[in-house]
N, C-alpha and C positions, 0 to 999 in steps of 0.2 A: 504494500500500500504506500502511496506517495507520502512524503512528509506533510504535516498539517499543523497549524497552530491550534486546531480544535481538539480538545480532549474528548475521547470516546465516552459514551454513556452506557452503563450496564442497566438493563431493565428486564426482569422476569426471564432470566437465562439468555437474553439476547444482548449482543454488543452492537451498538449503533455508532457510526462515525461518519464524518464528512471530510472531504479533501478537495479543494478547488471547487468545481461545479458538480461533484459526484457524491452520492450517498452510498454507504456500505452498511449492510446488515448481516451480522454473523449469527449463526445459531449456537446452541450450547456446546457443540462439538468443535467450534472454531471454523466452520465452513460458511462461505458466503451463501445466503439463500438464493434460490433461483426464481426469477420473475419473468412472466410472459409479457412482452411489450411489442405491439405491432406484429404479433405472430411469431416473434423470435424469443428464444430463451436466453435471458441475460442474467448476469450476477452483479454487475455494477450499474447503478441507476444514475444516468446523466440527467440531473434535475434542470440545469440551466442550459439552454442552447447558446452556443457561441462563447462559452467561457464564463468568467466571473467567479466569485467565491461565495460559498455558502457559509452561514453561521454554524456554530456548534449546534448539533441537534438537541432539541428539548423534548423529552419523552414523558408524557403523562397519561396514565390509564391506557397504555397501548397506542397512543397517538404520537406520531413523530412530527414535530413542527420545526421548520427551518425558515430563516430569512436569507437575504443576499445583499452583497455590497452593490449589486446592480439594480436592486429593487425586487419586490415580489415576496409573497409568503406561500409556503408549500406544506401540505399535510399528507403524511403517508401512514399506512398501517405497518405493523411489524412484519407483514408478509411482503412488504414492498409495493403495495398497491397505492397509487395516487388517489387520495380521497377527495381533495379539492385544492385549488390554488387561486391566487389573485395576483397577476403580474403587475397590477397597478400600485401595489403597496410600496411604501417608501424604502429607502436604502439604509441598511444597518452596517455600520463600520466599526473599526478599531476592536474587533474581537468580541463585540457585544452580541446579545441574543434576544429573541422574543422571551417573554415570561408568561407562564400559564398558571391560573388560579381558578379552580372550579371549572366553569364553562367559559371563562373569559381569557383571551390572549391579548397582551399588550406588546406593541412594537415600538422600540425607540428608533426613530429614523432621522437622518441628517437633512432630509429635504421636505418632509411632511409632518414633522413633529411626532407626537405620540398618537398612534392609531390603535383601534380596538377591533378584534374579531371574536366571534363566538367559535367554540370548538367544532361546530358543524359547518363553518366556513362563511357564515353570514357576517357581513361588515357591520360593525356596531358603533361607528362614528370615530371621533377624535377629540383631543383636547384643544379647543379653539385657541387658547393662549399660547400654544406651542407651534402653531402653523408657520410662523415666520422665524422659528428658532431651530438651530441644529441641536438635536438630542442624540449624543453618542452613547451615553451611559445607560446600561441595562437598569430599568426601574425595579422597584420593590413593592409587592403587594403586602399590605398589613391590615389589621383590624378585620380579620376574616374575609379578606378580599374586597372590603368596602372602600379602602383608600389605596391609591397608587402614589408612591413617593418617587419622584424623578428629579434629575439634575440636568439643566440645560448646559450647553458648552460654556456659557458666560458665568457659570458658577452659582446661578440662582437655583435654589432648591425649593420644590413645591410639593404639596400633597393635594391630590385630586379626589373628591368624593364621587364615586361612580353612581351612587344612588340618586343624589340630587344634581349631579353634573356641575359641581361648583368647586372652586379652589378653596381649600381649607386654610392654607397659609403659603406664603412665598417669602423666602429669606435668602439673604446674600451672606454666605460665609466667604469672606474676602481672602481666598487662598489661591485663586487662579483658575485655570482651565480644568474642566471635569470631563474625562473620557472613560474612566474606569467604572465598573458596575457599582451601584448602590447596594451594599450588603447589610443584612441585619434581621431584626424580628420586631415584634410589637414594642419592645422596651428600648432598643437601641438600633440606630442606623449609622453607617460609617461611610464617609466619602474619602477617596484617594485623590491627591493632587500631584501633578508633575513637579510642583515646587518642593516636594519632600514632606508634605504635611498630611496628617489624617485628622478629620474632623468628625466627632461623634455627636449625635443629637437625638432627641426624642422624636421618632417618626410620626407620632400622633399629633404633636403640637408645634414641632420645629424648635423646641428649646435646646440651646447648646449645652452639651454635657462636658466635653473636654476636647483639647487639641493636642496632637502629638507630632513631633518633628524629628526626623533623622536624616542625616546626610546620605545614607545608603539608599534611601527611597528616591533620591533625586535622579531624574533621567534614567530610571531603571524600569524594567517590566515587573510589575508587582502582581502577585497572585495571592489573594486572601482566602483564609479558611476561618470561619467563625465557630468557636467552641462555646461551651456553656459559660466559661469564666475568662476566656482569653481570645485574642485575635492573633492568629498566625499569619505572617506575611513573608512570602518569598520574594526577595528583591534580587533580580538577575540582570547582569550585563553580559557582554561578550566574554569577559575574562573570569567572572566569579559569581557566586550566589551566596546570599546571606539570609538566614532564617531569623526572624524577629518574633518574639512573643510579647504582646502588649496586654496588660491587665484591663479588662473591659470596664470595671467599675471606676478605677482611678485614672486610666489613660497613661499609666507609667510602664516603662520597659521592664519586663520580667527577665528576659535574657536575650542575647544575640549570639548566633553561632555561624561562623563561616564554614561553608560546605567544601568538600574535597574537589568539586568541579562544578561548573555551571549546570543548572537544572534545566532539562528539556521539558519535563512534564512531572506533575505531582498528583498524588491522590491520598485521601485520608480515610481510614476506617478504624473506628474506635480510637484508641490512643496510639495507633501505629501509623506513622507517616511514611509513605512510599515515594521515593524520589528517583526519577529516571535521569541519569547524568549524561552529559555529552561525551564522557569517556567510555560509554558503553556498559556502565554498571548501574544496577538498580539497588539502592540502599534503603534499609528500613530503620527508622529512628523510633525509639520508645520515647514518647513525649512526657512521660512521668519523670524521667531522669535525663532526657536528652542524649541517651547513649545509643550507639549503633547496635542493633539487634543482630542483623545479618546483612549480607550483600549477595547479589547475583551477577557475576560477570557474564556478559552475553557477547556473542559474536555479531558483528554488524552494528551500525549506529542506531540509537534508539530515537524513534519519532515521538511516540506517545504511550501512555499507560492508563489503565483504569483498574480499579480494585473494588471487589465486592466479596460477599460471603462465598461466591462461586469460585473465586480465584483471583490471581493477578494476571491481567492481560497486557502484554507488551507488544507494541508494533515496532519492529525493527526495519531496517532498510531491506531485509531479506524476507521476513515472514511475520506471522502472528504467533507469539509464544504465550503459553499459559503456564504460570507458576503456582505453586501452592502458597496460600497466604500465610 
């Protein structure tokens, strides 16, 4: 499988991944499923005609949803059947994705603001206040799906009430451009800025909770993981990767650890952190004590990995490998 920035998703013994304009669906045995299209039996689904890049797939209740940097939204079944699409949907960029909550899908687009679709494919409108704004950042559903929290490129953070179709609040956290996803839950939401700052706030009312700044976050690719009491952030440049743990309540640094090589992909299950490194090794860290539990030296460069109770799935430049978790 070609290299991709999109981490694969494990759902109900299926492994779903995208690369470029193509969708890949693997069964529990690690084999690509076969799909009949235009009378031909195919294994790789070309979603976009003429190129372009798909978002990371989002899988909910057996529905695969993808956006594209060329525009459009596409929904597939786990059998690879195209259920519906709308090529007029806006463009999603910077590695962000649609989000699904219940029967509603929200798209953060750079050319049409925030758009909504129902999971059956019916267009459900947009947020009027975002029509003239570029929204790169993946938004966050909170309050049982009643609110959508989103950040425009200009750094203004808003919550939208889907029930009465009104803005709950709009606030400016003056830290610069926002392109990373909004992550969090009903109690806390966190924004990442290219200036090296993290801003935490209450997603229900917009109240600021804390700010955190670290030089290693500046001009680096940051991948966040939210745990019950801490925020894990992988900060990666071409030369190295640093793992930071930030206390969620206080916004203070718990620890910082430089890794043995830059991280290509990462996945978390329980207190075990799986890291696919550019040197061809998968390392497993115990987050309780930050110690290395084990490593898996592999042949070929590693593109991506995904971890679940089913196993550790690693895409290398040569094949798909399944390891014991």
